[in-house]
C-alpha positions as MATLAB code, in Angstrom:
seq = 'MYEVTMPKLSDSMEVGKIIEWKVAEGAEVHEGDVLAEVESDKAVMELECFHNGVVSEIAHGNGDEVPVGEVIAMIAAKGEAEARPLATKPSAAPPAVKQPAKLAPAEAKPKAAPLAAKPSAQPVAAAAPLAAKPSKVVPPPADKGRARISPYAKKLAEKLGVDTTKIAGTGVAGRIMARDVEEVAGGHATVAAAAPSADEELPALEVTDDEAEVVEAPFRLKTQVRRVVASKHVIPHFYMTAGADVTSLLARKDDLKQEFGATVTHLVMLACLKALREVPEVNRSYDRGRIIKWKHVNLGLAVQTDQGLTVAVLPKAEGLSLEEIVERTGPLVERARAGKLTGADRRHPTFTISNLGMFGVEHFEPIINPPSSITLGVASALPSPVVRGNGLFVARVMRLTASCDHRIIDGVAAARLLQALTRLLEDPDALLGPRTK';
ca = [
     -18.560  -13.709  -23.090;
     -22.061  -12.521  -22.275;
     -24.907  -14.700  -21.058;
     -28.393  -14.352  -22.495;
     -30.813  -15.542  -19.833;
     -34.544  -16.163  -19.893;
     -35.924  -12.797  -18.706;
     -38.654  -12.347  -16.119;
     -41.285  -10.585  -18.213;
     -44.075  -10.473  -15.619;
     -44.524  -10.722  -11.865;
     -45.987  -14.199  -12.139;
     -43.598  -15.570  -14.770;
     -41.579  -18.616  -13.695;
     -41.035  -20.268  -17.076;
     -40.768  -18.711  -20.553;
     -41.133  -20.276  -23.973;
     -38.791  -19.521  -26.871;
     -41.086  -18.974  -29.844;
     -38.429  -18.304  -32.490;
     -34.774  -17.369  -32.617;
     -34.150  -14.455  -34.993;
     -30.406  -15.148  -35.096;
     -28.282  -18.248  -35.615;
     -25.038  -19.447  -34.098;
     -22.155  -17.533  -35.638;
     -24.311  -14.506  -36.455;
     -22.917  -11.061  -35.700;
     -25.294   -9.063  -33.484;
     -25.432   -5.475  -32.291;
     -27.000   -3.655  -29.392;
     -30.719   -3.228  -30.051;
     -31.037   -6.235  -32.375;
     -33.886   -8.666  -31.714;
     -32.436  -12.016  -30.695;
     -35.640  -14.004  -30.280;
     -39.360  -13.930  -29.573;
     -40.163  -15.132  -26.054;
     -43.581  -15.957  -24.646;
     -44.353  -15.244  -21.009;
     -47.504  -16.198  -19.144;
     -49.129  -13.053  -20.535;
     -47.774  -12.182  -23.989;
     -45.123  -12.675  -26.667;
     -42.275  -10.172  -26.467;
     -39.029   -9.519  -28.298;
     -35.751  -10.401  -26.595;
     -33.384   -7.519  -27.273;
     -29.594   -7.650  -27.486;
     -27.628   -5.346  -25.192;
     -24.096   -6.018  -26.493;
     -22.220   -6.156  -29.787;
     -20.668   -9.505  -30.597;
     -21.160  -12.937  -32.146;
     -23.686  -15.587  -31.116;
     -21.346  -18.246  -29.754;
     -23.918  -20.789  -28.590;
     -27.680  -21.264  -28.513;
     -28.480  -23.552  -25.596;
     -32.262  -23.814  -26.013;
     -34.073  -24.052  -29.320;
     -37.431  -22.957  -30.689;
     -40.317  -24.303  -28.630;
     -38.237  -24.931  -25.508;
     -39.780  -23.868  -22.196;
     -37.070  -22.528  -19.905;
     -37.104  -21.353  -16.264;
     -36.523  -17.654  -15.626;
     -32.825  -16.874  -15.222;
     -31.458  -19.917  -17.049;
     -28.878  -19.251  -19.759;
     -30.372  -19.698  -23.228;
     -27.468  -18.399  -25.342;
     -23.953  -17.008  -25.192;
     -22.558  -14.001  -27.049;
     -18.815  -13.563  -27.571;
     -17.596   -9.988  -27.610;
     -15.852   -8.844  -30.796;
     -12.174   -9.736  -30.727;
     -12.593  -12.053  -27.776;
      -9.987  -14.737  -28.074;
     -11.537  -17.416  -25.920;
     -15.014  -18.655  -25.326;
     -15.934  -20.432  -22.136;
     -18.409  -23.318  -22.594;
     -21.632  -23.084  -20.647;
     -20.775  -26.262  -18.744;
     -17.835  -24.576  -16.989;
     -20.143  -22.077  -15.284;
     -20.607  -23.118  -11.645;
     -24.091  -24.431  -10.972;
     -26.163  -21.944   -9.015;
     -29.698  -20.730   -8.558;
     -31.035  -18.756  -11.555;
     -30.096  -15.086  -11.260;
     -32.803  -12.454  -10.913;
     -33.517  -10.541  -14.106;
     -34.466   -6.950  -13.378;
     -34.681   -5.726  -16.948;
     -36.407   -7.791  -19.668;
     -33.830   -9.396  -21.924;
     -30.868   -7.751  -20.191;
     -27.686   -9.684  -20.833;
     -25.452  -10.079  -17.807;
     -21.715  -10.321  -18.553;
     -20.194  -13.644  -17.641;
     -17.200  -11.877  -16.123;
     -17.284   -8.510  -14.416;
     -14.286   -6.965  -16.200;
     -12.346   -8.175  -19.264;
      -9.017   -7.520  -17.492;
      -9.956   -9.242  -14.244;
      -8.383  -12.527  -13.235;
      -9.863  -15.214  -15.496;
     -12.054  -17.962  -14.103;
      -9.511  -20.455  -15.398;
      -7.252  -19.391  -12.535;
      -9.352  -21.628  -10.307;
      -8.402  -25.319  -10.306;
     -10.192  -26.944  -13.191;
      -9.703  -30.031  -15.313;
     -11.665  -28.579  -18.189;
      -9.828  -26.761  -21.009;
     -11.350  -23.709  -22.659;
     -12.491  -23.937  -26.259;
     -11.459  -21.284  -28.762;
     -14.077  -19.140  -30.470;
     -14.127  -18.977  -34.250;
     -12.915  -15.711  -35.879;
     -15.530  -13.242  -37.107;
     -14.341  -13.521  -40.693;
     -15.319  -17.153  -40.965;
     -18.358  -19.125  -39.964;
     -17.660  -20.103  -36.378;
     -17.922  -23.701  -35.343;
     -20.009  -24.783  -32.411;
     -18.378  -24.664  -29.027;
     -16.688  -28.010  -28.491;
     -17.262  -29.471  -25.042;
     -14.247  -30.415  -22.973;
     -13.634  -34.059  -22.139;
     -16.228  -34.988  -19.555;
     -15.280  -36.468  -16.224;
     -16.064  -40.108  -15.731;
     -19.749  -40.583  -15.074;
     -20.403  -36.851  -15.660;
     -22.441  -35.550  -18.580;
     -22.565  -32.006  -20.010;
     -26.112  -30.912  -19.191;
     -28.135  -27.738  -18.773;
     -29.113  -26.882  -15.171;
     -32.788  -27.204  -16.071;
     -32.341  -30.615  -17.671;
     -30.371  -31.731  -14.631;
     -33.169  -30.674  -12.314;
     -35.722  -32.442  -14.496;
     -33.593  -35.611  -14.591;
     -33.339  -35.648  -10.800;
     -37.102  -35.319  -10.492;
     -37.758  -38.159  -12.946;
     -34.939  -40.406  -11.777;
     -33.171  -40.418  -15.162;
     -29.481  -41.408  -15.391;
     -27.959  -38.598  -17.449;
     -24.706  -40.477  -18.060;
     -26.575  -42.734  -20.470;
     -28.193  -39.922  -22.493;
     -26.891  -38.716  -25.860;
     -27.556  -34.993  -25.816;
     -29.084  -33.257  -28.823;
     -28.053  -29.750  -27.794;
     -25.063  -27.759  -28.933;
     -21.901  -29.920  -28.861;
     -23.821  -32.822  -27.354;
     -25.248  -30.840  -24.460;
     -28.113  -32.710  -22.739;
     -31.331  -30.716  -22.935;
     -34.675  -31.078  -21.155;
     -36.199  -32.642  -24.270;
     -33.580  -35.405  -24.141;
     -34.484  -36.204  -20.536;
     -38.186  -36.196  -21.400;
     -37.640  -38.600  -24.269;
     -35.722  -41.051  -22.087;
     -38.391  -40.761  -19.409;
     -41.031  -41.780  -21.924;
     -42.276  -38.379  -23.017;
     -44.495  -37.951  -19.972;
     -42.444  -35.304  -18.176;
     -43.866  -31.876  -17.608;
     -41.640  -29.044  -18.764;
     -42.141  -26.983  -15.613;
     -39.910  -29.161  -13.452;
     -39.263  -26.369  -11.001;
     -42.805  -26.673   -9.642;
     -45.368  -29.485   -9.434;
     -47.842  -29.772  -12.260;
     -51.102  -28.002  -11.519;
     -53.147  -31.162  -12.124;
     -50.721  -33.866  -11.026;
     -53.000  -34.742   -8.087;
     -55.637  -35.990  -10.523;
     -55.343  -39.263  -12.429;
     -54.554  -38.845  -16.125;
     -57.485  -39.373  -18.463;
     -57.267  -42.226  -20.900;
     -59.221  -41.489  -24.080;
     -59.370  -43.064  -27.505;
     -59.357  -41.316  -30.870;
     -63.054  -42.096  -31.202;
     -63.868  -40.363  -27.940;
     -62.054  -37.061  -28.283;
     -59.388  -35.040  -30.030;
     -56.415  -34.420  -27.724;
     -54.039  -31.511  -28.378;
     -51.259  -29.907  -26.374;
     -52.473  -26.917  -24.348;
     -50.985  -23.532  -25.312;
     -48.128  -22.347  -23.114;
     -50.089  -19.427  -21.662;
     -53.048  -21.663  -20.795;
     -50.776  -24.074  -18.919;
     -49.270  -21.132  -17.064;
     -52.731  -19.792  -16.243;
     -53.696  -23.205  -14.877;
     -50.689  -23.216  -12.565;
     -51.459  -19.681  -11.402;
     -55.112  -20.191  -10.527;
     -54.404  -23.512   -8.808;
     -51.633  -21.885   -6.772;
     -53.885  -18.932   -5.902;
     -56.696  -21.202   -4.753;
     -54.373  -23.487   -2.774;
     -52.256  -20.798   -1.108;
     -54.627  -17.858   -0.579;
     -57.521  -18.299    1.878;
     -60.422  -16.862   -0.128;
     -63.586  -15.450    1.357;
     -66.428  -13.853   -0.568;
     -68.806  -10.986    0.023;
     -71.633   -9.889   -2.310;
     -73.689   -6.703   -2.495;
     -76.351   -5.569   -4.957;
     -76.231   -2.077   -6.473;
     -79.369   -0.513   -7.929;
     -77.876    0.999  -11.091;
     -81.187    2.033  -12.676;
     -80.372    5.763  -12.559;
     -76.816    5.208  -13.775;
     -77.925    3.107  -16.745;
     -80.407    5.833  -17.683;
     -77.368    7.986  -18.478;
     -75.486    5.254  -20.318;
     -76.275    6.457  -23.845;
     -75.334   10.060  -23.039;
     -72.071    8.949  -21.431;
     -71.291    6.745  -24.402;
     -71.833    9.627  -26.800;
     -69.984   12.226  -24.718;
     -67.011   10.204  -23.450;
     -67.171    6.836  -25.206;
     -67.742    5.340  -21.751;
     -69.175    1.862  -21.146;
     -70.458    0.254  -17.958;
     -66.984   -1.229  -17.421;
     -65.468    2.261  -17.410;
     -68.073    3.419  -14.879;
     -67.323    0.474  -12.593;
     -63.593    1.231  -12.858;
     -64.241    4.860  -11.844;
     -66.405    3.720   -8.922;
     -63.681    1.329   -7.727;
     -61.029    4.053   -7.818;
     -63.222    6.420   -5.798;
     -64.190    3.688   -3.322;
     -60.522    2.825   -2.789;
     -59.889    6.429   -1.758;
     -62.433    5.918    1.029;
     -61.090    2.481    2.047;
     -57.346    2.676    1.259;
     -56.498   -0.150    3.668;
     -57.650   -2.739    1.123;
     -55.004   -1.526   -1.345;
     -52.295   -3.718    0.148;
     -50.922   -7.229   -0.207;
     -49.487  -10.008    1.924;
     -46.221  -11.520    0.736;
     -44.204  -14.093    2.715;
     -44.511  -12.391    6.075;
     -44.490   -8.871    4.647;
     -47.340   -6.376    4.371;
     -47.071   -4.418    1.121;
     -48.786   -1.042    1.479;
     -49.077    0.200   -2.090;
     -48.579    3.922   -2.646;
     -50.696    3.896   -5.814;
     -53.675    1.994   -7.201;
     -52.600   -0.162  -10.128;
     -56.008   -1.096  -11.486;
     -56.094   -4.531  -13.107;
     -58.723   -5.458  -15.684;
     -59.325   -9.065  -16.731;
     -59.316   -9.346  -20.543;
     -60.277  -12.394  -22.568;
     -57.891  -13.149  -25.445;
     -57.409  -15.944  -27.981;
     -54.691  -17.346  -25.707;
     -56.839  -17.254  -22.571;
     -57.500  -14.774  -19.806;
     -54.963  -12.078  -18.972;
     -54.931   -9.051  -16.681;
     -53.982   -5.653  -18.098;
     -52.994   -2.937  -15.628;
     -53.583    0.815  -15.490;
     -50.698    2.007  -13.273;
     -51.111    4.895  -10.825;
     -54.787    5.095  -11.679;
     -56.085    6.572   -8.402;
     -56.565   10.098   -9.781;
     -57.952    9.281  -13.223;
     -61.141   10.925  -14.473;
     -63.737    9.082  -16.545;
     -62.327   10.593  -19.742;
     -58.804    9.481  -18.834;
     -59.976    5.976  -17.961;
     -61.656    5.660  -21.364;
     -58.640    7.087  -23.163;
     -56.134    4.762  -21.491;
     -58.212    1.587  -21.333;
     -58.918    1.276  -25.070;
     -55.285    0.933  -26.245;
     -54.475   -1.227  -23.204;
     -57.186   -3.754  -24.042;
     -56.120   -3.774  -27.705;
     -52.540   -4.605  -26.702;
     -53.797   -7.348  -24.395;
     -55.868   -8.999  -27.128;
     -52.983   -8.742  -29.583;
     -50.601  -10.342  -27.076;
     -48.439   -7.209  -26.958;
     -48.668   -6.103  -23.343;
     -45.482   -4.527  -22.036;
     -43.966   -5.145  -18.628;
     -45.544   -1.916  -17.351;
     -48.935   -3.062  -18.707;
     -48.818   -6.094  -16.398;
     -46.888   -4.931  -13.365;
     -48.315   -5.308   -9.855;
     -52.119   -5.085  -10.119;
     -53.152   -3.960   -6.630;
     -56.912   -4.273   -7.289;
     -58.451   -6.342  -10.081;
     -61.853   -6.170  -11.792;
     -63.429   -9.071  -13.676;
     -66.594   -7.976  -15.489;
     -68.987  -10.545  -16.984;
     -71.938   -8.174  -17.046;
     -72.274   -8.391  -20.826;
     -73.169  -12.107  -20.597;
     -76.313  -12.010  -18.467;
     -74.532  -13.450  -15.418;
     -76.415  -13.180  -12.112;
     -73.464  -13.811   -9.795;
     -69.959  -15.289   -9.817;
     -66.949  -15.576   -7.504;
     -63.630  -14.863   -9.239;
     -60.303  -16.343   -8.152;
     -57.965  -13.766   -6.608;
     -55.341  -12.369   -8.970;
     -52.148  -11.778   -6.919;
     -50.747   -9.425   -5.817;
     -54.274   -7.986   -5.632;
     -55.809   -8.795   -2.268;
     -59.289   -8.288   -3.742;
     -60.613   -9.289   -7.141;
     -64.063   -7.844   -7.826;
     -66.545   -9.909   -9.824;
     -69.068   -7.711  -11.653;
     -72.265   -9.442  -12.757;
     -75.026   -8.221  -15.081;
     -77.469   -5.463  -14.196;
     -80.625   -7.584  -14.244;
     -84.265   -6.643  -13.528;
     -84.956   -7.323   -9.853;
     -87.652   -6.366   -7.340;
     -86.553   -3.665   -4.879;
     -88.337   -1.841   -2.056;
     -88.293    1.967   -2.079;
     -90.131    3.496    0.826;
     -93.435    1.654    1.030;
     -93.457    0.662   -2.622;
     -92.145   -2.331   -4.592;
     -90.393   -1.544   -7.842;
     -88.552   -3.386  -10.612;
     -85.004   -2.025  -10.776;
     -81.748   -2.939  -12.527;
     -79.548   -4.531   -9.884;
     -75.867   -5.313  -10.423;
     -74.371   -7.854   -8.032;
     -70.779   -7.194   -6.993;
     -68.753   -9.991   -5.395;
     -65.432   -9.277   -3.698;
     -63.103  -12.280   -3.559;
     -60.806  -11.386   -0.653;
     -57.464  -12.610    0.665;
     -58.223  -13.330    4.327;
     -54.529  -13.094    5.238;
     -54.637   -9.323    4.796;
     -58.328   -8.337    4.296;
     -60.931   -8.742    7.028;
     -64.698   -8.787    6.690;
     -65.211   -5.226    7.917;
     -62.802   -3.747    5.362;
     -64.440   -5.723    2.532;
     -67.912   -4.647    3.681;
     -66.867   -0.984    3.800;
     -65.489   -1.220    0.270;
     -68.706   -2.743   -1.097;
     -70.750   -0.161    0.802;
     -68.791    2.659   -0.850;
     -69.076    0.999   -4.270;
     -72.842    0.518   -4.122;
     -73.388    4.085   -2.900;
     -71.375    5.510   -5.806;
     -73.023    3.313   -8.445;
     -76.495    4.119   -7.132;
     -75.838    7.893   -7.133;
     -74.637    9.103  -10.561;
     -74.050   12.618   -9.246;
     -71.665   11.335   -6.578;
     -69.889    9.140   -9.094;
     -69.715   11.427  -12.131;
     -69.706   14.884  -10.603;
     -71.305   18.058  -11.982;
     -69.660   17.848  -15.433;
     -72.144   15.316  -16.783;
     -75.722   15.957  -17.825;
];
């Protein structure tokens, strides 16, 4: 038997949502087949099969939100004589999933001593033959006062104080699922039982149909809410703002657009990469007592999508030229907006840029996007009075705000980074080099 677990599809993913199963119980599957579509906090991805066999049990259905590492289905190997029900698996913390959708075998070797060798009062159910439509796995007789329940539903029941011995499960073979616990609890349970709700400290709003239309928030929006609340609560933010006179740079904007397809966002990305070479100490993170000194700059870019804000990542971007930034950013942003970012497209942003310059914004302070220790807020290049020598001029000034993690970034390092950024943006020759006009 092989376990299909909810994969960890992004660094920040704690819970995944099953959008749609592409196979049914009893279906024969092969390595490389798509088992289901799963939504992470960033995108919808396909859950791939890594073994040949038959789908013995589907433990969570379409629409279920499941913690990372929890078993969502079982696959019986071809010719396997016995199938072990999910309930006989000892309860333990969810296993880490290193590869998206990788199926971990329930037993290390087929010829090893079977788990049944351990004292157990639970018999093992037989799997249906491949030639006929297999029946659902029949649960063994339950102990007195003990219900067959998924680990997630059990955790949720404990949180809500629900007696699971009085619940009729709607899962496979009467298995108690999270939705059953929620229904008994009155339908007010949050699915993410493993962590407190992001807004549970606030009283629930009571509205009538005449006052507003109330709909369930999309899964990715709820995940985003949890992330930004956690970031704001856990990370001590401090902010530093500098203004860059980008008048000379914007004078070249049309030529750069025609020659390279470059936009202001691409120019800011190039400036950040060059500034990070001068101040490499800000390219690090703090994580539970550890200092992570990144060997590369994984440049994160905040992208607005129909499902909310997401961060797409250019890995190992420290040596990219303007042409390469343009070439790689376009397809990356398209994948982000289509909800098709890969694991590599989201992995470990070490520095994040959030650009609202196209909206006429004077200044804003973004929330830090972990594991980045700095998230840079880029405002619009607006007409502003500046002093040059003894004269007063109207220039185009872009305000840059660094939201910094004070656990690992101090004021001097942040100031040096902004100093390098403004110098590069104010001097097109230093930023672009001799190749441009």
